[in-house]
C-alpha positions in Angstrom: 23.3 -47.5 -46.0 24.1 -48.8 -42.5 23.1 -47.8 -39.2 26.3 -49.8 -37.7 27.8 -47.6 -35.3 25.0 -45.3 -35.2 23.4 -48.4 -33.3 25.9 -49.0 -31.6 26.9 -46.4 -30.6 23.0 -45.8 -28.9 23.5 -48.8 -27.7 26.5 -47.8 -25.3 29.1 -49.9 -26.8 33.2 -49.3 -27.7 33.9 -50.9 -30.9 36.6 -52.2 -29.1 33.4 -54.8 -27.6 31.7 -55.7 -31.2 35.3 -56.7 -33.0 35.8 -58.5 -30.2 31.8 -60.4 -30.0 33.1 -61.0 -33.4 35.8 -61.9 -33.5 37.1 -59.7 -36.2 40.1 -57.4 -36.9 39.3 -53.6 -35.9 39.7 -52.3 -39.5 37.1 -54.5 -41.1 34.5 -53.5 -38.6 36.0 -50.0 -39.6 35.5 -50.6 -43.6 31.8 -51.6 -42.6 31.3 -48.5 -39.9 32.5 -46.4 -42.5 30.6 -47.9 -45.0 34.4 -48.2 -47.2 32.8 -52.1 -48.1 29.6 -53.5 -47.6 29.0 -57.0 -45.9 27.5 -59.9 -46.9 24.1 -61.1 -46.0 25.6 -63.4 -43.2 28.3 -60.8 -42.2 25.1 -58.6 -41.4 23.7 -60.7 -39.8 26.8 -62.0 -37.2 26.9 -58.2 -37.3 22.6 -57.9 -35.7 23.3 -60.9 -33.3 27.1 -59.4 -31.7 25.0 -56.4 -31.1 22.1 -58.3 -29.4 24.3 -60.0 -27.8 26.3 -57.0 -26.2 23.4 -55.5 -25.5 21.5 -53.9 -28.2 18.5 -54.7 -28.6 18.0 -54.3 -32.9 16.7 -56.6 -36.1 18.7 -56.7 -39.0 16.0 -54.1 -40.6 17.6 -51.7 -37.9 20.9 -51.9 -38.6 20.8 -52.1 -42.5 17.8 -50.4 -43.6 16.3 -50.7 -47.5 17.0 -48.1 -49.1 14.5 -45.8 -50.5 13.8 -45.1 -54.4 13.2 -41.9 -55.6 10.0 -41.5 -58.1 
């Protein structure tokens, strides 16, 4: 589970601004936001850094929270 889109929208960052900051194609970011694909740890770090550069003020845990196991 990731909260890329939620964090991005809460910060008022448009998707075009984020994928431009990342220098990625729009489809790559969209696939991550819609959980069609899972970003690598390095990509996750790049996403968080780009969100912060655009004013989001978030951490890796904010954007990619640990899954909670069911007992």
